[in-house]
C-alpha atoms as a printed R data frame, in Angstrom:
    type eleno elety resid chain resno       x       y       z
1   ATOM     1    CA   UNK     A     1  -6.274   2.600  16.040
2   ATOM     2    CA   UNK     A     2  -4.174   5.698  16.297
3   ATOM     3    CA   UNK     A     3  -2.889   7.955  19.021
4   ATOM     4    CA   UNK     A     4  -2.110  11.653  19.084
5   ATOM     5    CA   UNK     A     5   0.852  12.222  16.846
6   ATOM     6    CA   UNK     A     6   2.546  14.713  19.140
7   ATOM     7    CA   UNK     A     7   1.797  16.599  22.266
8   ATOM     8    CA   UNK     A     8   1.364  20.275  21.744
9   ATOM     9    CA   UNK     A     9   4.582  20.909  23.604
10  ATOM    10    CA   UNK     A    10   6.532  18.711  21.227
11  ATOM    11    CA   UNK     A    11   4.923  20.320  18.195
12  ATOM    12    CA   UNK     A    12   5.889  23.717  19.472
13  ATOM    13    CA   UNK     A    13   9.440  22.522  19.871
14  ATOM    14    CA   UNK     A    14   9.501  20.825  16.493
15  ATOM    15    CA   UNK     A    15  12.290  22.983  15.125
16  ATOM    16    CA   UNK     A    16  14.633  21.685  17.800
17  ATOM    17    CA   UNK     A    17  16.626  18.788  16.410
18  ATOM    18    CA   UNK     A    18  19.711  18.989  18.581
19  ATOM    19    CA   UNK     A    19  20.642  15.476  19.630
20  ATOM    20    CA   UNK     A    20  22.099  14.718  23.006
21  ATOM    21    CA   UNK     A    21  25.712  13.513  22.757
22  ATOM    22    CA   UNK     A    22  25.917   9.752  22.722
23  ATOM    23    CA   UNK     A    23  28.397   7.889  24.823
24  ATOM    24    CA   UNK     A    24  30.065   4.599  23.892
25  ATOM    25    CA   UNK     A    25  27.507   2.155  22.467
26  ATOM    26    CA   UNK     A    26  26.476  -0.802  24.550
27  ATOM    27    CA   UNK     A    27  26.389  -4.312  23.126
28  ATOM    28    CA   UNK     A    28  23.123  -4.558  21.180
29  ATOM    29    CA   UNK     A    29  20.474  -6.927  22.435
30  ATOM    30    CA   UNK     A    30  19.557  -8.803  19.255
31  ATOM    31    CA   UNK     A    31  17.498 -11.845  18.374
32  ATOM    32    CA   UNK     A    32  19.013 -15.278  18.806
33  ATOM    33    CA   UNK     A    33  19.525 -15.942  15.105
34  ATOM    34    CA   UNK     A    34  20.116 -12.305  14.132
35  ATOM    35    CA   UNK     A    35  18.924 -13.165  10.630
36  ATOM    36    CA   UNK     A    36  16.528 -11.049   8.590
37  ATOM    37    CA   UNK     A    37  13.413 -13.287   8.631
38  ATOM    38    CA   UNK     A    38  12.074 -11.868   5.365
39  ATOM    39    CA   UNK     A    39  15.040 -12.692   3.134
40  ATOM    40    CA   UNK     A    40  14.319 -15.573   0.764
41  ATOM    41    CA   UNK     A    41  10.676 -15.801   1.805
42  ATOM    42    CA   UNK     A    42   7.324 -14.538   0.543
43  ATOM    43    CA   UNK     A    43   5.252 -12.398   2.894
44  ATOM    44    CA   UNK     A    44   2.046 -14.383   3.363
45  ATOM    45    CA   UNK     A    45  -0.852 -13.048   1.297
46  ATOM    46    CA   UNK     A    46  -3.983 -13.373   3.405
47  ATOM    47    CA   UNK     A    47  -6.806 -14.901   1.321
48  ATOM    48    CA   UNK     A    48  -9.378 -13.351   3.654
49  ATOM    49    CA   UNK     A    49  -8.178  -9.885   2.658
50  ATOM    50    CA   UNK     A    50  -8.107 -10.904  -0.996
51  ATOM    51    CA   UNK     A    51 -11.736 -12.014  -0.703
52  ATOM    52    CA   UNK     A    52 -12.737  -8.561   0.546
53  ATOM    53    CA   UNK     A    53 -11.091  -7.028  -2.506
54  ATOM    54    CA   UNK     A    54 -13.410  -8.952  -4.827
55  ATOM    55    CA   UNK     A    55 -16.060  -6.253  -4.454
56  ATOM    56    CA   UNK     A    56 -13.444  -3.695  -5.476
57  ATOM    57    CA   UNK     A    57 -12.609  -5.761  -8.553
58  ATOM    58    CA   UNK     A    58 -16.291  -6.019  -9.487
59  ATOM    59    CA   UNK     A    59 -16.773  -2.289  -8.995
60  ATOM    60    CA   UNK     A    60 -13.995  -1.433 -11.440
61  ATOM    61    CA   UNK     A    61 -15.183  -4.096 -13.887
62  ATOM    62    CA   UNK     A    62 -18.735  -2.749 -13.871
63  ATOM    63    CA   UNK     A    63 -17.374   0.709 -14.646
64  ATOM    64    CA   UNK     A    64 -15.395  -0.672 -17.563
65  ATOM    65    CA   UNK     A    65 -12.129   0.205 -15.822
66  ATOM    66    CA   UNK     A    66 -10.070  -2.802 -16.874
67  ATOM    67    CA   UNK     A    67  -6.765  -1.184 -15.929
68  ATOM    68    CA   UNK     A    68  -7.635  -0.718 -12.259
69  ATOM    69    CA   UNK     A    69  -9.437  -4.061 -12.142
70  ATOM    70    CA   UNK     A    70  -6.123  -5.631 -13.191
71  ATOM    71    CA   UNK     A    71  -4.346  -3.728 -10.407
72  ATOM    72    CA   UNK     A    72  -6.774  -5.229  -7.888
73  ATOM    73    CA   UNK     A    73  -5.816  -8.709  -9.070
74  ATOM    74    CA   UNK     A    74  -2.162  -7.868  -8.386
75  ATOM    75    CA   UNK     A    75  -2.955  -6.381  -4.973
76  ATOM    76    CA   UNK     A    76  -4.796  -9.542  -3.946
77  ATOM    77    CA   UNK     A    77  -1.526 -11.474  -4.230
78  ATOM    78    CA   UNK     A    78   0.544  -9.050  -2.137
79  ATOM    79    CA   UNK     A    79   1.413 -10.108   1.388
80  ATOM    80    CA   UNK     A    80  -0.136  -8.303   4.352
81  ATOM    81    CA   UNK     A    81  -0.062  -8.805   8.099
82  ATOM    82    CA   UNK     A    82  -2.945 -10.487   9.909
83  ATOM    83    CA   UNK     A    83  -4.273  -8.543  12.886
84  ATOM    84    CA   UNK     A    84  -5.168 -10.466  16.029
85  ATOM    85    CA   UNK     A    85  -7.029  -8.014  18.243
86  ATOM    86    CA   UNK     A    86  -9.178 -10.002  20.661
87  ATOM    87    CA   UNK     A    87  -9.463 -13.361  22.358
88  ATOM    88    CA   UNK     A    88 -12.098 -14.489  19.872
89  ATOM    89    CA   UNK     A    89  -9.790 -13.323  17.097
90  ATOM    90    CA   UNK     A    90  -7.120 -15.876  18.038
91  ATOM    91    CA   UNK     A    91  -8.736 -18.135  15.439
92  ATOM    92    CA   UNK     A    92  -7.252 -15.787  12.816
93  ATOM    93    CA   UNK     A    93  -3.881 -17.359  13.621
94  ATOM    94    CA   UNK     A    94  -5.218 -20.850  12.898
95  ATOM    95    CA   UNK     A    95  -6.662 -19.704   9.570
96  ATOM    96    CA   UNK     A    96  -3.428 -17.960   8.595
97  ATOM    97    CA   UNK     A    97  -1.326 -21.010   9.484
98  ATOM    98    CA   UNK     A    98  -3.503 -23.317   7.390
99  ATOM    99    CA   UNK     A    99  -3.524 -20.971   4.406
100 ATOM   100    CA   UNK     A   100   0.234 -20.363   4.620
101 ATOM   101    CA   UNK     A   101   0.952 -24.067   4.800
102 ATOM   102    CA   UNK     A   102  -1.239 -24.673   1.765
103 ATOM   103    CA   UNK     A   103   0.531 -21.927  -0.164
104 ATOM   104    CA   UNK     A   104   3.956 -23.157   0.896
105 ATOM   105    CA   UNK     A   105   3.087 -26.659  -0.218
106 ATOM   106    CA   UNK     A   106   1.528 -25.525  -3.501
107 ATOM   107    CA   UNK     A   107   4.310 -23.189  -4.604
108 ATOM   108    CA   UNK     A   108   7.401 -24.462  -2.796
109 ATOM   109    CA   UNK     A   109   7.982 -20.859  -1.697
110 ATOM   110    CA   UNK     A   110   8.809 -20.445   1.987
111 ATOM   111    CA   UNK     A   111   6.308 -18.167   3.679
112 ATOM   112    CA   UNK     A   112   6.815 -15.593   6.417
113 ATOM   113    CA   UNK     A   113   3.509 -15.028   8.183
114 ATOM   114    CA   UNK     A   114   3.094 -11.469   9.399
115 ATOM   115    CA   UNK     A   115   0.978 -11.104  12.537
116 ATOM   116    CA   UNK     A   116   0.023  -8.150  14.709
117 ATOM   117    CA   UNK     A   117  -0.477  -8.728  18.436
118 ATOM   118    CA   UNK     A   118  -2.844  -5.957  19.505
119 ATOM   119    CA   UNK     A   119  -5.022  -6.383  22.571
120 ATOM   120    CA   UNK     A   120  -3.463  -4.574  25.530
121 ATOM   121    CA   UNK     A   121  -5.802  -3.482  28.302
122 ATOM   122    CA   UNK     A   122  -6.649   0.225  27.913
123 ATOM   123    CA   UNK     A   123  -5.216   0.236  24.383
124 ATOM   124    CA   UNK     A   124  -5.422   3.332  22.159
125 ATOM   125    CA   UNK     A   125  -5.511   5.468  25.282
126 ATOM   126    CA   UNK     A   126  -5.306   8.876  23.594
127 ATOM   127    CA   UNK     A   127  -7.510   8.496  20.523
128 ATOM   128    CA   UNK     A   128  -9.996   5.781  21.423
129 ATOM   129    CA   UNK     A   129 -11.015   4.864  17.865
130 ATOM   130    CA   UNK     A   130  -9.698   1.334  18.459
131 ATOM   131    CA   UNK     A   131 -10.314   0.818  22.151
132 ATOM   132    CA   UNK     A   132 -10.162  -2.895  22.839
133 ATOM   133    CA   UNK     A   133 -11.975  -5.507  24.863
134 ATOM   134    CA   UNK     A   134  -9.844  -5.352  28.018
135 ATOM   135    CA   UNK     A   135  -9.652  -2.877  30.878
136 ATOM   136    CA   UNK     A   136  -6.998  -2.775  33.579
137 ATOM   137    CA   UNK     A   137  -9.759  -1.948  36.049
138 ATOM   138    CA   UNK     A   138 -11.484  -5.234  35.269
139 ATOM   139    CA   UNK     A   139  -8.615  -7.693  35.665
140 ATOM   140    CA   UNK     A   140  -7.569  -6.949  32.086
141 ATOM   141    CA   UNK     A   141  -3.837  -7.528  32.506
142 ATOM   142    CA   UNK     A   142  -4.267 -11.021  33.914
143 ATOM   143    CA   UNK     A   143  -6.778 -11.881  31.192
144 ATOM   144    CA   UNK     A   144  -4.410 -10.502  28.558
145 ATOM   145    CA   UNK     A   145  -1.577 -12.694  29.785
146 ATOM   146    CA   UNK     A   146  -3.490 -15.910  30.401
147 ATOM   147    CA   UNK     A   147  -6.224 -15.835  27.756
148 ATOM   148    CA   UNK     A   148  -4.566 -13.919  24.927
149 ATOM   149    CA   UNK     A   149  -0.762 -13.967  24.975
150 ATOM   150    CA   UNK     A   150  -0.262 -17.550  26.158
151 ATOM   151    CA   UNK     A   151  -2.594 -19.153  23.599
152 ATOM   152    CA   UNK     A   152  -1.213 -16.821  20.921
153 ATOM   153    CA   UNK     A   153   2.310 -18.072  21.656
154 ATOM   154    CA   UNK     A   154   1.186 -21.701  21.835
155 ATOM   155    CA   UNK     A   155  -0.249 -21.558  18.324
156 ATOM   156    CA   UNK     A   156   3.002 -20.211  16.886
157 ATOM   157    CA   UNK     A   157   5.088 -22.727  18.817
158 ATOM   158    CA   UNK     A   158   3.057 -25.550  17.279
159 ATOM   159    CA   UNK     A   159   3.737 -24.309  13.725
160 ATOM   160    CA   UNK     A   160   7.488 -24.848  13.554
161 ATOM   161    CA   UNK     A   161   7.327 -25.314   9.781
162 ATOM   162    CA   UNK     A   162   6.490 -21.640   9.321
163 ATOM   163    CA   UNK     A   163   8.369 -18.414   9.994
164 ATOM   164    CA   UNK     A   164   6.469 -15.660  11.788
165 ATOM   165    CA   UNK     A   165   7.107 -11.936  12.085
166 ATOM   166    CA   UNK     A   166   5.074 -10.394  14.908
167 ATOM   167    CA   UNK     A   167   4.450  -6.686  15.430
168 ATOM   168    CA   UNK     A   168   3.832  -5.976  19.100
169 ATOM   169    CA   UNK     A   169   1.110  -3.569  20.203
170 ATOM   170    CA   UNK     A   170   1.131  -0.679  17.697
171 ATOM   171    CA   UNK     A   171   1.190   2.857  19.167
172 ATOM   172    CA   UNK     A   172   1.198   1.789  22.794
173 ATOM   173    CA   UNK     A   173   4.737   2.810  23.709
174 ATOM   174    CA   UNK     A   174   4.425   5.914  21.576
175 ATOM   175    CA   UNK     A   175   1.710   6.987  23.977
176 ATOM   176    CA   UNK     A   176   4.021   6.183  26.886
177 ATOM   177    CA   UNK     A   177   6.646   8.535  25.436
178 ATOM   178    CA   UNK     A   178   4.548  11.568  24.522
179 ATOM   179    CA   UNK     A   179   1.003  11.322  25.810
180 ATOM   180    CA   UNK     A   180   1.219  10.927  29.561
181 ATOM   181    CA   UNK     A   181  -0.369  14.359  29.785
182 ATOM   182    CA   UNK     A   182  -3.554  12.434  29.004
183 ATOM   183    CA   UNK     A   183  -4.536  10.961  32.367
184 ATOM   184    CA   UNK     A   184  -5.840   7.712  30.899
185 ATOM   185    CA   UNK     A   185  -2.513   7.186  29.111
186 ATOM   186    CA   UNK     A   186  -0.524   8.025  32.225
187 ATOM   187    CA   UNK     A   187  -2.400   5.376  34.156
188 ATOM   188    CA   UNK     A   188  -2.035   2.866  31.317
189 ATOM   189    CA   UNK     A   189   1.763   3.040  30.983
190 ATOM   190    CA   UNK     A   190   2.623   0.455  33.702
191 ATOM   191    CA   UNK     A   191   0.086  -1.931  32.172
192 ATOM   192    CA   UNK     A   192   1.526  -1.400  28.705
193 ATOM   193    CA   UNK     A   193   5.059  -2.062  29.884
194 ATOM   194    CA   UNK     A   194   4.236  -5.194  31.848
195 ATOM   195    CA   UNK     A   195   1.930  -6.575  29.166
196 ATOM   196    CA   UNK     A   196   4.377  -6.091  26.304
197 ATOM   197    CA   UNK     A   197   7.280  -7.491  28.330
198 ATOM   198    CA   UNK     A   198   5.174 -10.569  29.077
199 ATOM   199    CA   UNK     A   199   4.416 -11.009  25.370
200 ATOM   200    CA   UNK     A   200   8.106 -10.712  24.494
201 ATOM   201    CA   UNK     A   201   9.073 -13.350  27.075
202 ATOM   202    CA   UNK     A   202   6.400 -15.765  25.896
203 ATOM   203    CA   UNK     A   203   7.234 -15.415  22.204
204 ATOM   204    CA   UNK     A   204  10.898 -16.408  22.465
205 ATOM   205    CA   UNK     A   205  10.560 -19.005  19.723
206 ATOM   206    CA   UNK     A   206  13.044 -19.981  17.024
207 ATOM   207    CA   UNK     A   207  10.422 -19.452  14.300
208 ATOM   208    CA   UNK     A   208   9.290 -16.021  15.548
209 ATOM   209    CA   UNK     A   209  10.888 -12.637  14.888
210 ATOM   210    CA   UNK     A   210   9.548  -9.911  17.171
211 ATOM   211    CA   UNK     A   211   9.252  -6.268  16.184
212 ATOM   212    CA   UNK     A   212   8.345  -3.837  18.949
213 ATOM   213    CA   UNK     A   213   6.297  -0.973  17.563
214 ATOM   214    CA   UNK     A   214   8.054   2.408  17.431
215 ATOM   215    CA   UNK     A   215   5.166   4.560  16.144
216 ATOM   216    CA   UNK     A   216   6.348   6.712  13.212
217 ATOM   217    CA   UNK     A   217   8.718   9.512  12.298
218 ATOM   218    CA   UNK     A   218   6.079  12.183  12.607
219 ATOM   219    CA   UNK     A   219   5.389  11.113  16.170
220 ATOM   220    CA   UNK     A   220   8.671  10.079  17.804
221 ATOM   221    CA   UNK     A   221  11.189  11.200  15.211
222 ATOM   222    CA   UNK     A   222  11.860  14.709  16.511
223 ATOM   223    CA   UNK     A   223  15.256  15.421  18.009
224 ATOM   224    CA   UNK     A   224  13.945  15.784  21.555
225 ATOM   225    CA   UNK     A   225  11.826  12.608  21.343
226 ATOM   226    CA   UNK     A   226  14.348  10.160  19.882
227 ATOM   227    CA   UNK     A   227  16.340   9.508  23.095
228 ATOM   228    CA   UNK     A   228  13.130   9.356  25.127
229 ATOM   229    CA   UNK     A   229  11.712   6.739  22.777
230 ATOM   230    CA   UNK     A   230  14.840   4.590  22.957
231 ATOM   231    CA   UNK     A   231  14.827   4.816  26.752
232 ATOM   232    CA   UNK     A   232  11.177   3.711  26.902
233 ATOM   233    CA   UNK     A   233  11.861   0.730  24.661
234 ATOM   234    CA   UNK     A   234  14.840  -0.190  26.830
235 ATOM   235    CA   UNK     A   235  12.658  -0.035  29.939
236 ATOM   236    CA   UNK     A   236  10.281  -2.594  28.458
237 ATOM   237    CA   UNK     A   237  13.099  -4.875  27.296
238 ATOM   238    CA   UNK     A   238  14.658  -4.732  30.765
239 ATOM   239    CA   UNK     A   239  11.394  -6.112  32.163
240 ATOM   240    CA   UNK     A   240  11.583  -8.952  29.637
241 ATOM   241    CA   UNK     A   241  15.248  -9.847  30.286
242 ATOM   242    CA   UNK     A   242  16.874 -12.045  29.080
243 ATOM   243    CA   UNK     A   243  14.355 -12.169  26.238
244 ATOM   244    CA   UNK     A   244  15.224 -10.565  22.896
245 ATOM   245    CA   UNK     A   245  13.544  -8.951  19.894
246 ATOM   246    CA   UNK     A   246  14.600  -8.701  16.265
247 ATOM   247    CA   UNK     A   247  13.867  -4.985  16.010
248 ATOM   248    CA   UNK     A   248  11.154  -2.373  15.569
249 ATOM   249    CA   UNK     A   249   8.173  -1.640  13.338
250 ATOM   250    CA   UNK     A   250   7.316   1.870  12.172
251 ATOM   251    CA   UNK     A   251   4.530   3.679  10.340
252 ATOM   252    CA   UNK     A   252   1.982   0.980  11.196
253 ATOM   253    CA   UNK     A   253  -1.421   2.191   9.988
254 ATOM   254    CA   UNK     A   254   0.063   5.563   9.108
255 ATOM   255    CA   UNK     A   255   0.709   7.264   5.782
256 ATOM   256    CA   UNK     A   256   4.317   8.444   5.789
257 ATOM   257    CA   UNK     A   257   6.432   7.805   2.681
258 ATOM   258    CA   UNK     A   258   9.422   5.497   2.965
259 ATOM   259    CA   UNK     A   259  11.929   7.753   1.263
260 ATOM   260    CA   UNK     A   260  11.676  11.284  -0.081
261 ATOM   261    CA   UNK     A   261  14.027  13.066  -2.422
262 ATOM   262    CA   UNK     A   262  14.137  16.136  -4.634
263 ATOM   263    CA   UNK     A   263  13.739  14.010  -7.749
264 ATOM   264    CA   UNK     A   264  11.022  11.543  -6.717
265 ATOM   265    CA   UNK     A   265   8.810  12.320  -3.751
266 ATOM   266    CA   UNK     A   266   9.435  15.819  -2.302
267 ATOM   267    CA   UNK     A   267   9.392  16.411   1.449
268 ATOM   268    CA   UNK     A   268   6.142  17.754   2.837
269 ATOM   269    CA   UNK     A   269   6.409  21.235   4.329
270 ATOM   270    CA   UNK     A   270   5.217  20.097   7.775
271 ATOM   271    CA   UNK     A   271   8.315  17.906   8.123
272 ATOM   272    CA   UNK     A   272  10.601  20.947   8.282
273 ATOM   273    CA   UNK     A   273  12.893  20.850  11.306
274 ATOM   274    CA   UNK     A   274  12.714  17.090  11.786
275 ATOM   275    CA   UNK     A   275  15.590  14.676  11.064
276 ATOM   276    CA   UNK     A   276  12.939  12.000  10.485
277 ATOM   277    CA   UNK     A   277  11.151  13.549   7.520
278 ATOM   278    CA   UNK     A   278  10.450  10.130   6.026
279 ATOM   279    CA   UNK     A   279  10.423   6.643   7.547
280 ATOM   280    CA   UNK     A   280  13.841   5.629   6.264
281 ATOM   281    CA   UNK     A   281  15.345   8.707   7.885
282 ATOM   282    CA   UNK     A   282  13.387   7.957  11.060
283 ATOM   283    CA   UNK     A   283  15.034   4.528  11.211
284 ATOM   284    CA   UNK     A   284  18.424   6.157  10.711
285 ATOM   285    CA   UNK     A   285  17.714   8.857  13.303
286 ATOM   286    CA   UNK     A   286  16.502   6.427  15.963
287 ATOM   287    CA   UNK     A   287  19.138   3.753  15.364
288 ATOM   288    CA   UNK     A   288  22.083   5.299  17.301
289 ATOM   289    CA   UNK     A   289  19.894   5.882  20.358
290 ATOM   290    CA   UNK     A   290  18.730   2.262  20.252
291 ATOM   291    CA   UNK     A   291  22.304   1.019  20.041
292 ATOM   292    CA   UNK     A   292  23.269   3.254  22.941
293 ATOM   293    CA   UNK     A   293  20.564   1.538  24.999
294 ATOM   294    CA   UNK     A   294  21.813  -1.909  23.980
295 ATOM   295    CA   UNK     A   295  18.898  -2.526  21.623
296 ATOM   296    CA   UNK     A   296  18.877  -3.934  18.073
297 ATOM   297    CA   UNK     A   297  18.484  -1.412  15.254
298 ATOM   298    CA   UNK     A   298  16.589  -3.483  12.677
299 ATOM   299    CA   UNK     A   299  13.335  -2.135  11.260
300 ATOM   300    CA   UNK     A   300  10.328  -3.107   9.202
301 ATOM   301    CA   UNK     A   301   8.397  -0.205   7.752
302 ATOM   302    CA   UNK     A   302   4.720  -0.262   6.792
303 ATOM   303    CA   UNK     A   303   3.973   1.084   3.330
304 ATOM   304    CA   UNK     A   304   0.521  -0.421   2.966
305 ATOM   305    CA   UNK     A   305  -0.872   3.089   2.534
306 ATOM   306    CA   UNK     A   306   0.979   6.261   1.638
307 ATOM   307    CA   UNK     A   307  -0.494   9.758   1.478
308 ATOM   308    CA   UNK     A   308  -0.059  11.617  -1.778
309 ATOM   309    CA   UNK     A   309   1.851  14.927  -1.625
310 ATOM   310    CA   UNK     A   310  -0.418  17.637  -0.286
311 ATOM   311    CA   UNK     A   311  -2.926  15.220   1.235
312 ATOM   312    CA   UNK     A   312  -2.170  16.398   4.777
313 ATOM   313    CA   UNK     A   313  -1.648  19.834   6.202
314 ATOM   314    CA   UNK     A   314   0.066  18.419   9.294
315 ATOM   315    CA   UNK     A   315   1.573  15.165  10.476
316 ATOM   316    CA   UNK     A   316  -1.143  14.841  13.093
317 ATOM   317    CA   UNK     A   317  -3.724  13.839  10.454
318 ATOM   318    CA   UNK     A   318  -3.884  10.060  10.764
319 ATOM   319    CA   UNK     A   319  -7.457   8.966  10.067
320 ATOM   320    CA   UNK     A   320  -8.489   7.750   6.598
321 ATOM   321    CA   UNK     A   321  -6.160  10.251   4.958
322 ATOM   322    CA   UNK     A   322  -6.846  11.048   1.347
323 ATOM   323    CA   UNK     A   323  -5.800  11.088  -1.321
324 ATOM   324    CA   UNK     A   324  -3.585   8.080  -0.652
325 ATOM   325    CA   UNK     A   325  -2.451   4.972  -2.494
326 ATOM   326    CA   UNK     A   326  -0.986   1.547  -1.869
327 ATOM   327    CA   UNK     A   327   2.734   2.028  -1.233
328 ATOM   328    CA   UNK     A   328   5.759   0.129  -2.481
329 ATOM   329    CA   UNK     A   329   5.312  -3.631  -2.533
330 ATOM   330    CA   UNK     A   330   6.962  -5.578   0.301
331 ATOM   331    CA   UNK     A   331  10.658  -6.057  -0.387
332 ATOM   332    CA   UNK     A   332  14.047  -6.713   1.162
333 ATOM   333    CA   UNK     A   333  15.910  -5.392  -1.889
334 ATOM   334    CA   UNK     A   334  18.551  -2.942  -0.680
335 ATOM   335    CA   UNK     A   335  18.588  -1.201  -4.055
336 ATOM   336    CA   UNK     A   336  15.086  -0.080  -3.037
337 ATOM   337    CA   UNK     A   337  15.603   0.218   0.719
338 ATOM   338    CA   UNK     A   338  18.947   2.034   0.569
339 ATOM   339    CA   UNK     A   339  19.211   1.619   4.333
340 ATOM   340    CA   UNK     A   340  21.091  -1.180   6.056
341 ATOM   341    CA   UNK     A   341  18.986  -0.716   9.208
342 ATOM   342    CA   UNK     A   342  15.801  -1.747   7.393
343 ATOM   343    CA   UNK     A   343  14.928  -5.449   7.124
344 ATOM   344    CA   UNK     A   344  11.979  -4.895   4.810
345 ATOM   345    CA   UNK     A   345   9.234  -2.712   3.503
346 ATOM   346    CA   UNK     A   346   6.015  -4.509   4.479
347 ATOM   347    CA   UNK     A   347   2.272  -3.985   4.366
348 ATOM   348    CA   UNK     A   348   1.102  -4.199   7.986
349 ATOM   349    CA   UNK     A   349  -2.207  -2.354   7.709
350 ATOM   350    CA   UNK     A   350  -4.483  -4.100   5.179
351 ATOM   351    CA   UNK     A   351  -5.655  -1.315   2.857
352 ATOM   352    CA   UNK     A   352  -9.425  -0.887   2.873
353 ATOM   353    CA   UNK     A   353  -9.953  -1.336   6.607
354 ATOM   354    CA   UNK     A   354 -11.115   1.952   8.104
355 ATOM   355    CA   UNK     A   355  -9.097   3.830  10.712
356 ATOM   356    CA   UNK     A   356 -12.311   4.943  12.404
357 ATOM   357    CA   UNK     A   357 -15.285   7.208  11.901
358 ATOM   358    CA   UNK     A   358 -13.086  10.143  11.009
359 ATOM   359    CA   UNK     A   359 -11.128  11.557   8.110
360 ATOM   360    CA   UNK     A   360 -12.923  11.200   4.783
361 ATOM   361    CA   UNK     A   361 -16.703  11.452   4.657
362 ATOM   362    CA   UNK     A   362 -18.619   8.222   5.150
363 ATOM   363    CA   UNK     A   363 -15.831   6.434   6.997
364 ATOM   364    CA   UNK     A   364 -17.140   3.460   9.040
365 ATOM   365    CA   UNK     A   365 -15.961   2.336  12.470
366 ATOM   366    CA   UNK     A   366 -12.357   1.234  12.931
367 ATOM   367    CA   UNK     A   367 -11.621  -2.042  11.174
368 ATOM   368    CA   UNK     A   368 -14.782  -2.040   9.040
369 ATOM   369    CA   UNK     A   369 -14.425  -2.221   5.261
370 ATOM   370    CA   UNK     A   370 -14.334   1.134   3.475
371 ATOM   371    CA   UNK     A   371 -15.039   0.285  -0.164
372 ATOM   372    CA   UNK     A   372 -14.654   3.747  -1.622
373 ATOM   373    CA   UNK     A   373 -11.358   4.177   0.163
374 ATOM   374    CA   UNK     A   374  -9.776   1.016  -1.200
375 ATOM   375    CA   UNK     A   375 -10.758   2.053  -4.738
376 ATOM   376    CA   UNK     A   376  -8.798   5.256  -4.148
377 ATOM   377    CA   UNK     A   377  -5.794   3.230  -2.919
378 ATOM   378    CA   UNK     A   378  -5.872   1.183  -6.115
379 ATOM   379    CA   UNK     A   379  -6.105   4.210  -8.396
380 ATOM   380    CA   UNK     A   380  -3.162   5.885  -6.641
381 ATOM   381    CA   UNK     A   381  -1.069   2.733  -6.167
382 ATOM   382    CA   UNK     A   382   2.709   2.915  -6.374
383 ATOM   383    CA   UNK     A   383   4.293   1.944  -9.688
384 ATOM   384    CA   UNK     A   384   5.773  -1.179  -8.066
385 ATOM   385    CA   UNK     A   385   2.208  -2.409  -7.517
386 ATOM   386    CA   UNK     A   386   1.046  -1.741 -11.048
387 ATOM   387    CA   UNK     A   387   4.090  -3.051 -12.917
């Protein structure tokens, strides 16, 4: 699952970061509770993902690498989002609810269950590595609404004892902003808008915090793209009125660092000319345009995988990038975040699941387990994972 990072025209104009003057801000459209859903809770650690990591643990153990085997044990306990990507996959919600309830009961620690809703008709219109089961030409929008979104919402509504954070349709609106030069994407935009608005309206639940996906800083974070992105998000929210969202998700399934600095992680050369040279700065760059459109400016930022410096020659490299490592552990600690717009660092993409048959040699189809890749993520894991 990944779209083109930028159109050629936007890449050519990358040095342009002049922002359009903003008028008086409108009243932000925020969630009913307006409370960070991650504070005081543990991001649910999916035991199904932990089970997949057992082979990684055994591999390190067989090599006598006790240090990295111990890191795997720590990774298995870190919370990740559960992806629900098809009608048959709706059972993943049931499994996550049961496991989260068991964990909540066992530990007394309130859980926040991270879910991804990802099954739009004509999804992944520009890249195609994660094309889904539904087509707008084959009654896909109706099926999406009736057989995917409605039962999805019903399952969450029935689990009032749990808090959910739902990421809505990664990459889709990013394609609507920059990739309408691709005919398939151009045709898909009305479907994307209507489908996402329907999901927002149906997930207006007290125990659900919605995060509309905002791609990543390398894609929509350029000066010319920021107001266009905010306008697109506002268009979708206007279709869902009076429904609300908590905020936006960024860097889902991508590899951008959260925060760069001269003393820790240096900026990559390909970020020159962009105000959004890391994901924290992307949140800060996009925030005023969201507020101007009457939208909330809260963010969760995926750091499940982060490219090491020098791993990419351009931002457009998105598939099984290497070398990379597990990023900073999920947290709401502002001494780490250093950005009041950010609700939390999270792990949305479960490390080890392939982006597609691209990138590093031997990569399997999108979503399939890539054993060699997850070993690399462990070896290069952030210090917060290892400590």
